[in-house]
N, CA, C and O atoms as a GROMACS GRO file, in nm:
protein
  396
    1MET      N    1   2.733  -2.191  -1.031
    1MET     CA    2   2.593  -2.170  -0.997
    1MET      C    3   2.565  -2.241  -0.866
    1MET      O    4   2.610  -2.353  -0.842
    2SER      N    5   2.492  -2.172  -0.781
    2SER     CA    6   2.450  -2.235  -0.657
    2SER      C    7   2.297  -2.238  -0.654
    2SER      O    8   2.230  -2.156  -0.717
    3TYR      N    9   2.244  -2.334  -0.580
    3TYR     CA   10   2.099  -2.339  -0.567
    3TYR      C   11   2.063  -2.396  -0.431
    3TYR      O   12   2.143  -2.463  -0.367
    4SER      N   13   1.941  -2.368  -0.390
    4SER     CA   14   1.890  -2.423  -0.265
    4SER      C   15   1.742  -2.450  -0.281
    4SER      O   16   1.675  -2.392  -0.366
    5LEU      N   17   1.693  -2.539  -0.198
    5LEU     CA   18   1.551  -2.574  -0.196
    5LEU      C   19   1.497  -2.530  -0.062
    5LEU      O   20   1.549  -2.569   0.043
    6THR      N   21   1.393  -2.449  -0.063
    6THR     CA   22   1.335  -2.401   0.062
    6THR      C   23   1.227  -2.496   0.109
    6THR      O   24   1.181  -2.582   0.034
    7ALA      N   25   1.188  -2.481   0.232
    7ALA     CA   26   1.076  -2.556   0.288
    7ALA      C   27   0.995  -2.457   0.372
    7ALA      O   28   1.050  -2.394   0.462
    8GLY      N   29   0.869  -2.444   0.343
    8GLY     CA   30   0.786  -2.350   0.417
    8GLY      C   31   0.813  -2.207   0.378
    8GLY      O   32   0.855  -2.179   0.265
    9THR      N   33   0.787  -2.115   0.470
    9THR     CA   34   0.800  -1.972   0.441
    9THR      C   35   0.904  -1.906   0.529
    9THR      O   36   0.895  -1.786   0.557
   10LEU      N   37   1.002  -1.980   0.574
   10LEU     CA   38   1.099  -1.924   0.667
   10LEU      C   39   1.180  -1.809   0.607
   10LEU      O   40   1.213  -1.715   0.679
   11ASN      N   41   1.212  -1.816   0.478
   11ASN     CA   42   1.302  -1.718   0.421
   11ASN      C   43   1.240  -1.630   0.313
   11ASN      O   44   1.311  -1.550   0.252
   12TYR      N   45   1.114  -1.642   0.289
   12TYR     CA   46   1.056  -1.564   0.180
   12TYR      C   47   0.907  -1.542   0.199
   12TYR      O   48   0.840  -1.615   0.273
   13GLU      N   49   0.857  -1.442   0.131
   13GLU     CA   50   0.714  -1.420   0.116
   13GLU      C   51   0.694  -1.378  -0.028
   13GLU      O   52   0.746  -1.274  -0.071
   14ILE      N   53   0.619  -1.455  -0.104
   14ILE     CA   54   0.596  -1.424  -0.245
   14ILE      C   55   0.498  -1.307  -0.251
   14ILE      O   56   0.384  -1.319  -0.207
   15PRO      N   57   0.542  -1.193  -0.306
   15PRO     CA   58   0.454  -1.076  -0.310
   15PRO      C   59   0.345  -1.089  -0.416
   15PRO      O   60   0.370  -1.133  -0.529
   16PHE      N   61   0.225  -1.051  -0.378
   16PHE     CA   62   0.109  -1.049  -0.467
   16PHE      C   63   0.050  -0.910  -0.466
   16PHE      O   64   0.070  -0.834  -0.371
   17PRO      N   65  -0.024  -0.874  -0.572
   17PRO     CA   66  -0.093  -0.744  -0.572
   17PRO      C   67  -0.194  -0.739  -0.457
   17PRO      O   68  -0.261  -0.839  -0.428
   18GLN      N   69  -0.205  -0.625  -0.394
   18GLN     CA   70  -0.304  -0.608  -0.288
   18GLN      C   71  -0.443  -0.626  -0.345
   18GLN      O   72  -0.465  -0.580  -0.457
   19PRO      N   73  -0.534  -0.687  -0.281
   19PRO     CA   74  -0.531  -0.731  -0.143
   19PRO      C   75  -0.505  -0.881  -0.129
   19PRO      O   76  -0.549  -0.941  -0.031
   20PHE      N   77  -0.437  -0.944  -0.223
   20PHE     CA   78  -0.422  -1.089  -0.222
   20PHE      C   79  -0.289  -1.134  -0.162
   20PHE      O   80  -0.188  -1.063  -0.167
   21ILE      N   81  -0.292  -1.255  -0.104
   21ILE     CA   82  -0.172  -1.319  -0.052
   21ILE      C   83  -0.184  -1.469  -0.076
   21ILE      O   84  -0.292  -1.521  -0.101
   22LEU      N   85  -0.071  -1.537  -0.068
   22LEU     CA   86  -0.073  -1.683  -0.064
   22LEU      C   87  -0.096  -1.723   0.080
   22LEU      O   88  -0.030  -1.671   0.170
   23LYS      N   89  -0.188  -1.815   0.104
   23LYS     CA   90  -0.220  -1.848   0.243
   23LYS      C   91  -0.120  -1.942   0.307
   23LYS      O   92  -0.123  -1.962   0.428
   24ARG      N   93  -0.030  -2.002   0.227
   24ARG     CA   94   0.075  -2.085   0.284
   24ARG      C   95   0.197  -2.082   0.194
   24ARG      O   96   0.189  -2.039   0.078
   25GLY      N   97   0.307  -2.126   0.246
   25GLY     CA   98   0.430  -2.129   0.168
   25GLY      C   99   0.444  -2.256   0.087
   25GLY      O  100   0.382  -2.358   0.117
   26PHE      N  101   0.525  -2.249  -0.014
   26PHE     CA  102   0.554  -2.364  -0.099
   26PHE      C  103   0.704  -2.375  -0.118
   26PHE      O  104   0.773  -2.273  -0.124
   27PRO      N  105   0.756  -2.496  -0.126
   27PRO     CA  106   0.899  -2.509  -0.152
   27PRO      C  107   0.938  -2.442  -0.283
   27PRO      O  108   0.866  -2.450  -0.383
   28LEU      N  109   1.051  -2.375  -0.279
   28LEU     CA  110   1.103  -2.307  -0.398
   28LEU      C  111   1.243  -2.359  -0.428
   28LEU      O  112   1.317  -2.397  -0.338
   29ILE      N  113   1.278  -2.361  -0.554
   29ILE     CA  114   1.414  -2.389  -0.595
   29ILE      C  115   1.475  -2.255  -0.633
   29ILE      O  116   1.428  -2.189  -0.726
   30ILE      N  117   1.578  -2.217  -0.560
   30ILE     CA  118   1.639  -2.085  -0.579
   30ILE      C  119   1.778  -2.105  -0.637
   30ILE      O  120   1.862  -2.172  -0.579
   31LYS      N  121   1.799  -2.044  -0.753
   31LYS     CA  122   1.928  -2.057  -0.822
   31LYS      C  123   1.988  -1.919  -0.844
   31LYS      O  124   1.919  -1.826  -0.887
   32GLU      N  125   2.116  -1.906  -0.814
   32GLU     CA  126   2.187  -1.781  -0.838
   32GLU      C  127   2.304  -1.811  -0.931
   32GLU      O  128   2.377  -1.908  -0.912
   33ASN      N  129   2.321  -1.724  -1.031
   33ASN     CA  130   2.439  -1.734  -1.117
   33ASN      C  131   2.490  -1.594  -1.145
   33ASN      O  132   2.443  -1.497  -1.085
   34ASP      N  133   2.584  -1.582  -1.234
   34ASP     CA  134   2.644  -1.451  -1.263
   34ASP      C  135   2.545  -1.351  -1.320
   34ASP      O  136   2.565  -1.230  -1.307
   35ASP      N  137   2.438  -1.399  -1.385
   35ASP     CA  138   2.341  -1.311  -1.451
   35ASP      C  139   2.226  -1.269  -1.361
   35ASP      O  140   2.156  -1.172  -1.392
   36GLY      N  141   2.205  -1.338  -1.251
   36GLY     CA  142   2.094  -1.303  -1.163
   36GLY      C  143   2.039  -1.424  -1.090
   36GLY      O  144   2.110  -1.520  -1.062
   37TRP      N  145   1.912  -1.416  -1.058
   37TRP     CA  146   1.844  -1.517  -0.977
   37TRP      C  147   1.728  -1.578  -1.055
   37TRP      O  148   1.659  -1.509  -1.130
   38LEU      N  149   1.708  -1.708  -1.036
   38LEU     CA  150   1.594  -1.780  -1.090
   38LEU      C  151   1.528  -1.850  -0.972
   38LEU      O  152   1.592  -1.927  -0.901
   39ILE      N  153   1.400  -1.824  -0.952
   39ILE     CA  154   1.326  -1.887  -0.843
   39ILE      C  155   1.212  -1.966  -0.904
   39ILE      O  156   1.123  -1.910  -0.969
   40GLU      N  157   1.214  -2.097  -0.881
   40GLU     CA  158   1.112  -2.185  -0.935
   40GLU      C  159   1.017  -2.230  -0.824
   40GLU      O  160   1.059  -2.256  -0.711
   41CYS      N  161   0.890  -2.240  -0.858
   41CYS     CA  162   0.788  -2.292  -0.766
   41CYS      C  163   0.729  -2.417  -0.831
   41CYS      O  164   0.632  -2.408  -0.906
   42PRO      N  165   0.787  -2.534  -0.802
   42PRO     CA  166   0.741  -2.657  -0.867
   42PRO      C  167   0.592  -2.689  -0.844
   42PRO      O  168   0.528  -2.752  -0.929
   43ALA      N  169   0.538  -2.647  -0.732
   43ALA     CA  170   0.396  -2.676  -0.703
   43ALA      C  171   0.304  -2.621  -0.810
   43ALA      O  172   0.199  -2.679  -0.838
   44PHE      N  173   0.342  -2.508  -0.872
   44PHE     CA  174   0.260  -2.444  -0.973
   44PHE      C  175   0.326  -2.441  -1.110
   44PHE      O  176   0.270  -2.387  -1.206
   45ASP      N  177   0.443  -2.499  -1.120
   45ASP     CA  178   0.520  -2.500  -1.245
   45ASP      C  179   0.538  -2.358  -1.298
   45ASP      O  180   0.518  -2.333  -1.417
   46GLU      N  181   0.575  -2.267  -1.211
   46GLU     CA  182   0.599  -2.126  -1.245
   46GLU      C  183   0.736  -2.086  -1.194
   46GLU      O  184   0.792  -2.150  -1.105
   47TYR      N  185   0.789  -1.979  -1.251
   47TYR     CA  186   0.920  -1.930  -1.208
   47TYR      C  187   0.926  -1.779  -1.220
   47TYR      O  188   0.843  -1.717  -1.287
   48GLY      N  189   1.025  -1.721  -1.154
   48GLY     CA  190   1.053  -1.579  -1.164
   48GLY      C  191   1.201  -1.557  -1.185
   48GLY      O  192   1.283  -1.635  -1.136
   49TYR      N  193   1.235  -1.452  -1.256
   49TYR     CA  194   1.375  -1.420  -1.283
   49TYR      C  195   1.401  -1.273  -1.253
   49TYR      O  196   1.314  -1.188  -1.274
   50GLY      N  197   1.522  -1.243  -1.204
   50GLY     CA  198   1.559  -1.104  -1.180
   50GLY      C  199   1.707  -1.090  -1.154
   50GLY      O  200   1.775  -1.187  -1.121
   51LYS      N  201   1.755  -0.969  -1.168
   51LYS     CA  202   1.896  -0.940  -1.138
   51LYS      C  203   1.925  -0.957  -0.989
   51LYS      O  204   2.037  -0.991  -0.950
   52THR      N  205   1.824  -0.932  -0.906
   52THR     CA  206   1.838  -0.950  -0.762
   52THR      C  207   1.739  -1.056  -0.715
   52THR      O  208   1.645  -1.091  -0.786
   53TYR      N  209   1.762  -1.106  -0.595
   53TYR     CA  210   1.672  -1.205  -0.535
   53TYR      C  211   1.530  -1.148  -0.526
   53TYR      O  212   1.433  -1.216  -0.561
   54GLN      N  213   1.518  -1.024  -0.479
   54GLN     CA  214   1.386  -0.963  -0.462
   54GLN      C  215   1.314  -0.945  -0.596
   54GLN      O  216   1.194  -0.966  -0.604
   55GLN      N  217   1.387  -0.905  -0.700
   55GLN     CA  218   1.326  -0.892  -0.832
   55GLN      C  219   1.274  -1.027  -0.881
   55GLN      O  220   1.166  -1.035  -0.939
   56ALA      N  221   1.350  -1.133  -0.858
   56ALA     CA  222   1.307  -1.267  -0.900
   56ALA      C  223   1.184  -1.310  -0.821
   56ALA      O  224   1.092  -1.370  -0.878
   57LEU      N  225   1.181  -1.281  -0.691
   57LEU     CA  226   1.065  -1.316  -0.609
   57LEU      C  227   0.942  -1.237  -0.654
   57LEU      O  228   0.832  -1.292  -0.660
   58ASN      N  229   0.959  -1.108  -0.684
   58ASN     CA  230   0.848  -1.026  -0.736
   58ASN      C  231   0.797  -1.081  -0.868
   58ASN      O  232   0.676  -1.088  -0.890
   59ASP      N  233   0.889  -1.121  -0.956
   59ASP     CA  234   0.851  -1.176  -1.086
   59ASP      C  235   0.774  -1.307  -1.069
   59ASP      O  236   0.678  -1.332  -1.142
   60LEU      N  237   0.814  -1.390  -0.973
   60LEU     CA  238   0.741  -1.513  -0.945
   60LEU      C  239   0.599  -1.481  -0.898
   60LEU      O  240   0.503  -1.544  -0.943
   61GLY      N  241   0.586  -1.384  -0.809
   61GLY     CA  242   0.453  -1.344  -0.762
   61GLY      C  243   0.364  -1.297  -0.876
   61GLY      O  244   0.246  -1.331  -0.882
   62THR      N  245   0.422  -1.218  -0.966
   62THR     CA  246   0.348  -1.170  -1.083
   62THR      C  247   0.308  -1.286  -1.172
   62THR      O  248   0.194  -1.291  -1.220
   63SER      N  249   0.398  -1.380  -1.195
   63SER     CA  250   0.368  -1.497  -1.280
   63SER      C  251   0.255  -1.581  -1.222
   63SER      O  252   0.164  -1.620  -1.294
   64LEU      N  253   0.262  -1.608  -1.092
   64LEU     CA  254   0.157  -1.687  -1.028
   64LEU      C  255   0.022  -1.616  -1.034
   64LEU      O  256  -0.079  -1.676  -1.068
   65PHE      N  257   0.021  -1.486  -1.001
   65PHE     CA  258  -0.104  -1.410  -1.001
   65PHE      C  259  -0.162  -1.400  -1.141
   65PHE      O  260  -0.282  -1.420  -1.159
   66ASP      N  261  -0.078  -1.371  -1.240
   66ASP     CA  262  -0.126  -1.360  -1.378
   66ASP      C  263  -0.180  -1.493  -1.430
   66ASP      O  264  -0.280  -1.495  -1.502
   67SER      N  265  -0.117  -1.601  -1.394
   67SER     CA  266  -0.165  -1.734  -1.435
   67SER      C  267  -0.303  -1.759  -1.377
   67SER      O  268  -0.394  -1.804  -1.448
   68TRP      N  269  -0.319  -1.732  -1.249
   68TRP     CA  270  -0.448  -1.751  -1.181
   68TRP      C  271  -0.557  -1.668  -1.246
   68TRP      O  272  -0.666  -1.718  -1.273
   69LYS      N  273  -0.529  -1.539  -1.271
   69LYS     CA  274  -0.629  -1.452  -1.332
   69LYS      C  275  -0.661  -1.493  -1.476
   69LYS      O  276  -0.777  -1.488  -1.517
   70SER      N  277  -0.561  -1.534  -1.552
   70SER     CA  278  -0.583  -1.575  -1.691
   70SER      C  279  -0.672  -1.699  -1.700
   70SER      O  280  -0.764  -1.706  -1.781
   71ILE      N  281  -0.643  -1.797  -1.615
   71ILE     CA  282  -0.725  -1.918  -1.616
   71ILE      C  283  -0.866  -1.887  -1.569
   71ILE      O  284  -0.963  -1.942  -1.622
   72ALA      N  285  -0.880  -1.799  -1.470
   72ALA     CA  286  -1.013  -1.760  -1.421
   72ALA      C  287  -1.095  -1.696  -1.533
   72ALA      O  288  -1.215  -1.722  -1.545
   73ARG      N  289  -1.031  -1.612  -1.615
   73ARG     CA  290  -1.103  -1.550  -1.727
   73ARG      C  291  -1.148  -1.656  -1.828
   73ARG      O  292  -1.259  -1.647  -1.881
   74LEU      N  293  -1.065  -1.754  -1.854
   74LEU     CA  294  -1.104  -1.862  -1.946
   74LEU      C  295  -1.224  -1.939  -1.891
   74LEU      O  296  -1.316  -1.975  -1.966
   75ILE      N  297  -1.223  -1.964  -1.762
   75ILE     CA  298  -1.335  -2.036  -1.699
   75ILE      C  299  -1.463  -1.953  -1.707
   75ILE      O  300  -1.569  -2.006  -1.737
   76GLN      N  301  -1.453  -1.822  -1.681
   76GLN     CA  302  -1.569  -1.735  -1.689
   76GLN      C  303  -1.628  -1.733  -1.830
   76GLN      O  304  -1.749  -1.722  -1.848
   77ARG      N  305  -1.539  -1.743  -1.931
   77ARG     CA  306  -1.585  -1.744  -2.070
   77ARG      C  307  -1.626  -1.885  -2.115
   77ARG      O  308  -1.654  -1.908  -2.233
   78LYS      N  309  -1.629  -1.978  -2.018
   78LYS     CA  310  -1.673  -2.116  -2.042
   78LYS      C  311  -1.590  -2.188  -2.148
   78LYS      O  312  -1.642  -2.267  -2.227
   79LYS      N  313  -1.459  -2.159  -2.148
   79LYS     CA  314  -1.368  -2.227  -2.238
   79LYS      C  315  -1.336  -2.365  -2.183
   79LYS      O  316  -1.324  -2.383  -2.062
   80LYS      N  317  -1.322  -2.461  -2.273
   80LYS     CA  318  -1.286  -2.597  -2.231
   80LYS      C  319  -1.136  -2.598  -2.198
   80LYS      O  320  -1.053  -2.556  -2.279
   81LEU      N  321  -1.103  -2.648  -2.078
   81LEU     CA  322  -0.966  -2.652  -2.033
   81LEU      C  323  -0.920  -2.796  -2.014
   81LEU      O  324  -1.000  -2.884  -1.981
   82GLY      N  325  -0.791  -2.818  -2.034
   82GLY     CA  326  -0.734  -2.950  -2.009
   82GLY      C  327  -0.727  -2.979  -1.860
   82GLY      O  328  -0.733  -2.888  -1.777
   83ASP      N  329  -0.712  -3.106  -1.827
   83ASP     CA  330  -0.709  -3.147  -1.687
   83ASP      C  331  -0.597  -3.079  -1.608
   83ASP      O  332  -0.617  -3.040  -1.494
   84GLU      N  333  -0.479  -3.065  -1.669
   84GLU     CA  334  -0.365  -3.005  -1.598
   84GLU      C  335  -0.391  -2.857  -1.568
   84GLU      O  336  -0.356  -2.810  -1.460
   85LEU      N  337  -0.451  -2.785  -1.660
   85LEU     CA  338  -0.482  -2.644  -1.638
   85LEU      C  339  -0.589  -2.628  -1.529
   85LEU      O  340  -0.581  -2.538  -1.446
   86VAL      N  341  -0.687  -2.716  -1.530
   86VAL     CA  342  -0.790  -2.714  -1.426
   86VAL      C  343  -0.727  -2.744  -1.290
   86VAL      O  344  -0.758  -2.678  -1.192
   87ARG      N  345  -0.638  -2.843  -1.285
   87ARG     CA  346  -0.570  -2.878  -1.160
   87ARG      C  347  -0.490  -2.759  -1.109
   87ARG      O  348  -0.495  -2.727  -0.990
   88GLN      N  349  -0.415  -2.693  -1.198
   88GLN     CA  350  -0.333  -2.578  -1.159
   88GLN      C  351  -0.421  -2.465  -1.107
   88GLN      O  352  -0.390  -2.403  -1.005
   89PHE      N  353  -0.530  -2.436  -1.177
   89PHE     CA  354  -0.620  -2.330  -1.132
   89PHE      C  355  -0.677  -2.362  -0.995
   89PHE      O  356  -0.676  -2.276  -0.906
   90ASN      N  357  -0.727  -2.483  -0.976
   90ASN     CA  358  -0.787  -2.520  -0.848
   90ASN      C  359  -0.687  -2.506  -0.734
   90ASN      O  360  -0.722  -2.459  -0.626
   91TYR      N  361  -0.564  -2.548  -0.759
   91TYR     CA  362  -0.460  -2.539  -0.656
   91TYR      C  363  -0.428  -2.393  -0.625
   91TYR      O  364  -0.416  -2.355  -0.508
   92LEU      N  365  -0.415  -2.311  -0.729
   92LEU     CA  366  -0.393  -2.168  -0.707
   92LEU      C  367  -0.511  -2.106  -0.635
   92LEU      O  368  -0.493  -2.029  -0.540
   93ASP      N  369  -0.631  -2.138  -0.680
   93ASP     CA  370  -0.753  -2.078  -0.624
   93ASP      C  371  -0.769  -2.113  -0.475
   93ASP      O  372  -0.820  -2.033  -0.397
   94GLU      N  373  -0.726  -2.232  -0.437
   94GLU     CA  374  -0.734  -2.274  -0.296
   94GLU      C  375  -0.635  -2.197  -0.209
   94GLU      O  376  -0.656  -2.183  -0.088
   95ASN      N  377  -0.528  -2.147  -0.269
   95ASN     CA  378  -0.420  -2.089  -0.192
   95ASN      C  379  -0.403  -1.938  -0.206
   95ASN      O  380  -0.321  -1.880  -0.135
   96ILE      N  381  -0.476  -1.874  -0.296
   96ILE     CA  382  -0.471  -1.729  -0.308
   96ILE      C  383  -0.596  -1.673  -0.242
   96ILE      O  384  -0.708  -1.706  -0.279
   97ILE      N  385  -0.575  -1.588  -0.143
   97ILE     CA  386  -0.688  -1.534  -0.066
   97ILE      C  387  -0.671  -1.382  -0.048
   97ILE      O  388  -0.560  -1.330  -0.054
   98PRO      N  389  -0.783  -1.313  -0.026
   98PRO     CA  390  -0.771  -1.170   0.009
   98PRO      C  391  -0.705  -1.158   0.146
   98PRO      O  392  -0.731  -1.240   0.235
   99ASP      N  393  -0.621  -1.058   0.163
   99ASP     CA  394  -0.550  -1.036   0.288
   99ASP      C  395  -0.643  -0.976   0.391
   99ASP      O  396  -0.601  -0.950   0.504
   0.00000   0.00000   0.00000
């Protein structure tokens, strides 16, 4: 197994559903093994998996976007959230913007 840690957005762009994008890059831990790719985003405690690098990156984008939308729905329904979930939502909300 090999892995690398990225810095910034030099080698990747995490895909999001239109019209949203991440306004800045985040370090990723990228692992490749015989079964495929695992890309972790420690800043949001999310990951993506796929047979190819691009599939794993797409899965990470879906995971981040779905997490943001799910927490937003809980907030709209005035559900009580733990401090860590609120922190994660605020961080995502600060960094996901319309393109």
